VMD Tcl script that draws the C-alpha trace (Angstrom):
set ca {
  {7.45 -2.85 2.64}
  {6.76 0.39 1.08}
  {10.07 -0.24 -0.83}
  {9.55 -4.07 -1.92}
  {6.35 -3.46 -2.31}
  {7.21 -0.12 -4.67}
  {6.58 -0.92 -8.11}
  {3.67 -2.85 -7.48}
  {1.89 0.29 -5.91}
  {2.86 2.19 -8.71}
  {1.51 -0.11 -11.61}
  {-1.34 0.38 -9.62}
  {-1.87 3.91 -8.66}
  {-1.54 4.99 -11.52}
  {-4.50 1.57 -13.38}
  {-6.90 3.79 -11.09}
  {-5.98 6.94 -12.21}
  {-6.21 5.97 -16.00}
  {-10.13 7.06 -16.31}
  {-9.16 10.98 -15.10}
  {-7.09 10.66 -18.89}
  {-9.83 8.97 -20.05}
  {-11.77 11.87 -18.95}
  {-9.65 14.60 -20.14}
  {-9.15 13.42 -23.77}
  {-12.64 13.09 -23.95}
  {-13.64 16.10 -22.14}
  {-15.96 17.93 -24.85}
  {-17.85 15.17 -25.48}
  {-19.00 14.47 -21.44}
  {-22.10 16.30 -20.11}
  {-21.56 18.57 -17.74}
  {-23.21 15.99 -15.18}
  {-22.89 12.91 -14.76}
  {-24.73 9.65 -13.67}
  {-22.62 8.42 -11.04}
  {-25.52 6.34 -8.38}
  {-28.18 4.08 -9.43}
  {-31.04 2.96 -7.18}
  {-32.27 -0.82 -5.93}
  {-35.15 -0.29 -9.12}
  {-32.14 -0.07 -11.08}
  {-32.78 3.56 -12.22}
  {-29.84 6.19 -11.91}
  {-30.42 8.70 -8.95}
  {-27.37 10.50 -7.82}
  {-25.03 12.55 -10.31}
  {-21.61 14.98 -9.96}
  {-21.24 17.35 -12.18}
  {-17.77 16.32 -14.90}
  {-14.88 18.15 -13.02}
  {-16.12 16.29 -10.29}
  {-15.96 13.22 -11.48}
  {-13.57 12.77 -13.40}
  {-11.31 13.57 -11.36}
  {-12.12 13.86 -7.27}
  {-13.35 10.15 -7.82}
  {-10.16 8.51 -8.63}
  {-8.47 10.07 -6.19}
  {-10.11 9.67 -3.66}
  {-10.06 6.25 -4.48}
  {-6.11 6.55 -5.03}
  {-6.16 7.23 -1.32}
  {-8.33 4.93 0.28}
  {-5.58 2.60 -1.96}
  {-2.95 4.54 -0.28}
  {-4.78 3.91 2.89}
  {-5.51 0.31 2.61}
  {-1.90 -0.74 1.70}
  {-0.48 0.91 5.01}
  {-3.13 -0.61 7.49}
  {-2.66 -4.19 6.28}
  {1.33 -3.32 6.46}
  {2.33 -1.12 9.34}
  {-0.07 -3.05 11.90}
  {1.05 -5.86 13.83}
  {1.14 -9.01 11.97}
  {0.26 -7.07 8.40}
  {4.28 -8.24 6.90}
  {3.75 -11.72 7.85}
  {0.73 -12.13 6.01}
  {1.28 -14.01 1.85}
  {2.33 -11.92 -0.58}
  {-1.02 -13.24 -2.95}
  {-3.22 -12.23 0.18}
  {-0.42 -8.54 -0.06}
  {-1.80 -8.22 -3.91}
  {-5.27 -9.00 -3.59}
  {-4.34 -5.58 -1.25}
  {-2.80 -3.84 -3.99}
  {-5.32 -4.71 -6.76}
  {-8.63 -4.55 -5.37}
  {-9.27 -0.19 -6.06}
  {-7.88 -0.43 -8.87}
  {-10.59 -2.78 -10.91}
  {-13.23 -1.51 -9.45}
  {-11.81 2.38 -9.98}
  {-11.66 0.54 -13.62}
  {-15.55 -1.09 -13.75}
  {-17.02 2.17 -11.93}
  {-15.55 4.99 -13.74}
  {-15.98 2.77 -17.24}
  {-19.63 2.45 -16.42}
  {-19.97 5.76 -15.40}
  {-18.18 6.58 -18.57}
  {-20.71 4.24 -21.06}
  {-24.01 5.43 -19.86}
  {-22.47 8.91 -20.29}
  {-22.08 8.20 -24.06}
  {-25.19 6.83 -23.91}
  {-25.61 3.00 -23.41}
  {-27.77 1.55 -21.42}
  {-26.32 0.15 -18.90}
  {-28.02 -1.52 -15.30}
  {-25.37 -2.08 -13.04}
  {-26.38 -4.99 -11.37}
  {-24.76 -6.90 -14.00}
  {-21.44 -4.99 -13.29}
  {-21.49 -4.60 -9.32}
  {-22.70 -8.93 -8.37}
  {-20.03 -9.56 -10.79}
  {-17.21 -7.88 -9.54}
  {-18.17 -8.83 -6.03}
  {-18.73 -12.42 -5.89}
  {-15.50 -12.61 -7.96}
  {-13.46 -10.92 -5.27}
  {-15.27 -13.08 -2.39}
  {-14.86 -16.75 -4.60}
  {-10.24 -15.04 -4.54}
  {-9.96 -14.02 -1.10}
  {-12.40 -17.96 -0.32}
  {-9.75 -19.36 -2.00}
  {-6.94 -17.33 0.72}
  {-8.19 -16.99 3.41}
  {-7.48 -19.97 5.32}
  {-3.31 -19.37 4.33}
  {-4.22 -15.52 6.39}
  {-2.06 -15.51 9.49}
  {-3.31 -13.96 12.95}
  {-3.33 -10.26 12.88}
  {-5.75 -7.21 13.26}
  {-4.45 -5.96 10.06}
  {-6.88 -8.86 6.90}
  {-9.64 -11.48 7.96}
  {-12.15 -12.12 9.87}
  {-11.03 -9.48 12.92}
  {-13.36 -11.29 15.15}
  {-12.15 -10.93 19.17}
  {-12.63 -14.77 19.61}
  {-10.40 -15.38 16.82}
  {-7.90 -12.60 17.88}
  {-7.57 -13.66 21.01}
  {-7.28 -17.52 19.92}
  {-4.86 -19.25 17.30}
  {-6.49 -22.22 17.07}
  {-9.62 -20.13 16.22}
  {-8.71 -17.69 14.42}
  {-7.48 -20.52 11.70}
  {-10.32 -23.09 12.21}
  {-12.92 -19.32 11.50}
  {-11.04 -18.32 8.75}
  {-10.57 -22.26 7.56}
  {-14.63 -22.40 7.52}
  {-15.49 -18.63 5.58}
  {-12.56 -19.69 3.54}
  {-15.52 -21.59 1.78}
  {-18.20 -20.04 2.46}
  {-16.40 -16.95 0.29}
  {-16.54 -19.06 -1.87}
  {-19.64 -20.22 -2.27}
  {-21.28 -16.93 -2.15}
  {-19.40 -15.57 -3.97}
  {-20.53 -18.33 -6.82}
  {-24.13 -16.76 -6.13}
  {-23.72 -13.98 -6.33}
  {-22.27 -14.51 -10.06}
  {-25.57 -15.93 -10.29}
  {-27.67 -13.54 -9.41}
  {-27.07 -11.39 -12.89}
  {-29.61 -13.47 -14.50}
  {-32.48 -12.40 -11.78}
  {-34.65 -10.09 -12.68}
  {-32.84 -6.87 -11.61}
  {-35.60 -6.07 -8.18}
  {-34.85 -9.78 -7.41}
  {-31.23 -9.90 -7.34}
  {-30.78 -7.01 -5.09}
  {-32.56 -8.56 -3.02}
  {-31.41 -11.49 -2.71}
  {-27.14 -10.50 -3.70}
  {-27.70 -8.15 -0.49}
  {-29.27 -11.18 1.95}
  {-25.98 -12.71 0.65}
  {-23.56 -10.20 1.86}
  {-25.48 -10.18 4.62}
  {-24.65 -13.84 5.27}
  {-21.53 -13.75 4.16}
  {-20.73 -11.39 7.57}
  {-23.43 -12.90 9.45}
  {-22.11 -16.82 8.96}
  {-18.46 -16.46 9.73}
  {-19.31 -14.07 13.05}
  {-21.85 -16.89 14.54}
  {-19.58 -19.91 13.24}
  {-16.22 -17.94 15.34}
  {-18.84 -17.96 18.49}
  {-19.84 -21.46 18.19}
  {-16.45 -22.63 18.41}
  {-15.51 -20.43 21.48}
  {-18.43 -22.11 23.28}
  {-16.88 -25.22 21.80}
  {-13.45 -24.49 23.71}
  {-14.87 -23.04 26.46}
  {-16.00 -26.12 27.36}
  {-13.96 -28.72 26.40}
  {-11.21 -26.42 29.05}
  {-8.84 -26.03 26.06}
  {-9.49 -22.21 25.50}
  {-6.72 -19.52 26.16}
  {-6.15 -15.82 25.29}
  {-2.86 -16.08 22.94}
  {-2.56 -11.78 23.21}
  {-1.22 -10.14 19.06}
  {1.86 -7.93 19.22}
  {1.48 -4.28 20.45}
  {0.83 -1.52 17.82}
  {3.89 0.51 17.32}
  {2.66 3.12 19.80}
  {4.72 6.25 18.37}
  {3.95 5.16 14.87}
  {0.49 5.15 15.87}
  {1.12 8.38 17.33}
  {2.09 10.07 14.85}
  {-0.76 8.84 12.67}
  {-2.74 9.94 14.31}
  {-1.15 14.40 14.94}
  {-1.13 14.18 11.34}
  {-4.27 12.42 10.13}
  {-6.63 13.79 13.11}
  {-5.72 17.74 12.14}
  {-6.48 17.12 7.89}
  {-9.60 15.93 9.41}
  {-10.72 18.18 11.24}
  {-10.05 21.22 8.89}
  {-11.24 19.39 6.09}
  {-14.77 19.10 8.17}
  {-14.60 22.84 9.75}
  {-14.28 23.49 5.66}
  {-17.15 22.14 4.15}
  {-19.61 22.72 7.15}
  {-18.95 26.03 7.74}
  {-17.41 27.44 5.12}
  {-18.58 28.58 1.02}
  {-20.64 31.23 -0.86}
  {-23.36 31.56 -3.34}
  {-23.51 35.08 -5.98}
  {-25.09 35.68 -9.26}
  {-23.79 37.66 -11.48}
  {-25.86 39.45 -14.63}
  {-25.27 40.65 -18.25}
  {-27.01 41.76 -20.46}
  {-27.77 38.38 -22.23}
  {-27.22 35.77 -19.40}
  {-27.06 35.32 -15.79}
  {-24.16 32.56 -14.04}
  {-24.23 31.05 -10.31}
  {-21.10 30.64 -8.56}
  {-21.06 29.03 -5.84}
  {-18.39 27.36 -3.49}
  {-17.14 23.06 -3.84}
  {-20.27 22.88 -6.95}
  {-19.20 23.82 -10.54}
  {-20.63 27.52 -12.32}
  {-23.99 27.64 -13.87}
  {-24.73 30.22 -16.85}
  {-27.62 30.67 -18.36}
  {-29.17 32.45 -20.75}
  {-32.91 34.78 -20.89}
  {-33.84 32.90 -23.28}
  {-34.00 29.68 -21.86}
  {-36.78 30.65 -18.99}
  {-39.92 29.67 -19.33}
  {-41.26 30.19 -15.98}
  {-39.77 32.94 -12.38}
  {-41.17 32.28 -9.35}
  {-40.60 33.77 -5.91}
  {-41.70 30.92 -3.29}
  {-41.63 32.25 0.12}
  {-42.07 28.96 1.72}
  {-39.32 27.89 0.56}
  {-37.78 23.65 -1.24}
  {-37.93 20.54 0.06}
  {-36.06 18.05 -1.12}
  {-33.00 15.03 -0.41}
  {-29.60 15.65 -1.35}
  {-29.34 13.18 -4.60}
  {-25.27 14.14 -4.89}
  {-23.30 17.77 -3.69}
  {-23.10 19.60 -0.97}
  {-25.45 19.89 2.25}
  {-23.15 21.02 5.69}
  {-24.30 24.53 7.96}
  {-23.76 26.65 5.48}
  {-24.18 25.31 1.83}
  {-27.41 23.22 -0.04}
  {-26.22 22.54 -3.72}
  {-25.69 20.32 -5.76}
  {-28.39 17.56 -7.66}
  {-31.82 17.15 -5.08}
  {-34.48 15.57 -5.24}
  {-38.52 15.55 -4.00}
  {-41.48 14.78 -5.30}
  {-43.03 17.90 -7.03}
  {-39.97 18.51 -9.31}
  {-38.02 14.73 -8.93}
  {-34.59 15.73 -9.67}
  {-33.49 19.17 -9.59}
  {-30.55 22.18 -9.09}
  {-30.25 23.69 -6.35}
  {-28.24 26.67 -6.07}
  {-28.89 27.99 -1.82}
  {-27.52 28.68 1.61}
  {-28.75 25.94 4.75}
  {-31.50 27.55 6.86}
  {-32.72 30.24 3.67}
  {-36.43 29.76 3.69}
  {-37.21 31.30 0.15}
  {-36.11 30.81 -3.12}
  {-36.84 31.40 -6.63}
  {-37.90 29.05 -9.44}
  {-36.96 28.55 -12.45}
  {-38.75 26.09 -15.53}
  {-35.56 26.44 -18.27}
  {-36.75 23.17 -20.09}
  {-33.92 20.84 -19.43}
  {-33.40 21.03 -15.81}
  {-35.51 23.18 -12.44}
  {-32.93 25.45 -10.43}
  {-33.87 26.77 -7.81}
  {-32.04 29.44 -6.44}
  {-31.64 31.06 -2.60}
  {-29.29 34.87 -1.12}
  {-28.04 34.67 2.31}
  {-31.60 36.58 3.02}
  {-34.61 36.77 2.59}
  {-33.85 40.34 0.84}
  {-30.93 39.15 -1.40}
  {-32.88 36.41 -2.70}
  {-36.11 38.91 -2.98}
  {-33.24 40.67 -4.07}
  {-32.39 37.67 -7.07}
  {-35.50 37.08 -7.90}
  {-36.56 40.95 -9.31}
  {-33.81 41.46 -10.75}
  {-34.39 37.85 -13.20}
  {-37.81 39.00 -13.36}
  {-37.02 42.42 -15.10}
  {-34.45 40.57 -17.11}
  {-36.40 38.19 -18.74}
  {-39.52 41.04 -19.16}
}
mol new
graphics top color blue
foreach p $ca { graphics top sphere $p radius 0.5 }
foreach p [lrange $ca 0 end-1] q [lrange $ca 1 end] { graphics top cylinder $p $q radius 0.2 }
display resetview
């Protein structure tokens, strides 16, 4: 299937990575931190460093794209699907990449954008398209409404997908209409609609199953088994990689502070380095009890707490600390609050004393 769809797969992969090219071209004009998440009130509440946003996000989407394609073609029944359904799979992630990254870049260049006006139309159109092709989806474990009662019976499968296709189209148009509502109302209405689109097909499939059982015509028709050799190879390759990545993120990394005559630099694993001029520091404080906060964006592991955090006192602040090391140095540098911590209390106190002496 890869050879048969190699050009579509290649072109869709290039489209996913196009935002990287845009970001590199305008690198010097973009801020060091870009807004990447908005809360239920439509206000920005999550940020990522420029490098992570430009390079890592599209690469993650590319990995998801390939995973979806492989699962759609390698799992039992995947190769027998309508080519148009595979086309939908191939273009979902590229469209998401362009829409999501386009919104991020537009905001970075000062445009006032309400994500609701982009998210709901995108999801709505997606449901409408899928709803039109869902009735043609053959029984498989790769795509479709994968409910036990439907997977085990051909009649239930097609009845569920014919019904769900209509529900998806109606739900898609409803999501499109949500853009005409105030932001808060749109989010509530859209959330309820999405929940309904998930639950209604399940309820219908179960009701149809009970009807079949009552009529005495429900028969279990097993699907072909997954290729055990392929499954073992996938497991042997992916499981160790995932475990290594988790171990690296959870238990490694350091925060280091270095000083020059005019500025200091914080170097942290898994987050961008930061240089601050001593003249920019408006206040400095040593907080023995530490600084509470929840992570908005960054790394919260067994080793480090680095990135953008939030609390009631500061709102959003930038944190460079070790996990479990309570004492912190709090710096007000005008446009942001920095929270710095060493590996232990003595190292944190040393950072405080050094900075205190440097800024007089």
